[in-house]
N, C-alpha and C positions, 0 to 999 in steps of 0.2 A: 519554546519554539512555536511559531505560528502554524496554523493549520495548512496542510498541503492540499491544494485544489485538485480537482479531478484532472485537469490538463497537466498540472505539474507532476501528478503521480505517474504519467506516462514516461516522463524523463527519469524519475526515480526508479521505476521498474526496469528500464533499460540498464541503468547503472547497477542496480542490485543483481541483475542476472548476468551482465557481461563484464562488470568491473569498470575501473576508471577509463574514461574516454575523453577525447578532445571534443570541442564544440562541433567540429565538422563530422566526427563520427556519430555524435548524438543526432545531428540533423539527418544523416543518412539512415540511421536506425529507426528513429521515431517519426521523422517528417513525412515520408510517403504514406504510411498507414493512417496518419491523422490529417493528411492534406495540408500540412504546415510547411511554410517556407523557412528559410534560414533566420529571418528576422523574428518570427514567432518563437522558434526554438530558443534563440539567444535571449529573448525577453523572458521566457520561462526559466532559463538557467539563471539569469540575473535575479529573478524573484526568489528562487531557491537559495541562492547565495545570501541574499538579504535576510531570509528566514533562518539562516544557519542550518539548512538541511543538506547543503553541499559544501565541499571544500574545493579550493582550486590551488594547484601548484604548478609552477612553470618548469617544464622540462624541454630542453632543446628549442627554446623560444616559443613554445606553444603551451597554452593552459590545458592541464589535465584535470578533469572534474571527477570527484568521488563522493559517494554519499557519506554523510556524517550520521544521519538518522538511519537506524537499522530497519529492515522491512518488518521485523517482528514488533518493534516499538510503534511503527506506523499503523500496522494492522490492529494492534491492541488499542491504540488511541481512537482509531476510526470505529472499531467494534463497540467500544465503550460509549462513544458519542451516539451511535445508532441506538444502543440499548437505552441510554439516558433520554434521548429525544422522543423515542417512539414507544418505549415499554417501561418507563419509570425505573430504568436501571436493572430490571429483572430479566433473567434468561428464560424462565419458564413461559411467560407470555409470548416471547419471540418464537419459541419452538411450537407452542400451541397455534399461533397464527399461521405458521408455515404448514403445520399438519392439517389445518382446516382448509387452507386455500391452495395447497399444492400437495398432491399425493406423494407420500414418502414411499420410496422403494423398500422392499424387504431388507436390502443391504443397509439402507440408512437407518431403519428401525433397529436392526441388530447393532449397528455402530453406536447408536444413542444408548441402547440398553447396556452395552459394554462400557461406555463412558460413565454412565450412572453407577454401575457396579464398581468401577475403579475409584470413583469419587467417594462412594460409601466405604470402601476398604481403606482409603487414605484417611478418612475421618476417625476410624477406629483406633 
């Protein structure tokens, strides 16, 4: 599958959260927030169909679009791409970067410690 662009991800997010929709429903859902007209949304839908991120099926004379790519697979791919591009594929430098440039709340620190403890337990 080809990479889903930032613009295309708005279409995908709508379908992941709301389920299958017609093109008109996608236009109504995504268009206003992005200031996109019908032609722009339909162009993005067609790109996603070509990338095999969406499937289309005819019901009642109208096309109904649904995601083929799961949100989890998309997030995993995007996350790994970010890690690879900016941090050599390593998680620790990413966390260190955020810890230095953005104050972590006590809750975030606790969540990170809990995650590390869980990972250590899984390794044993």
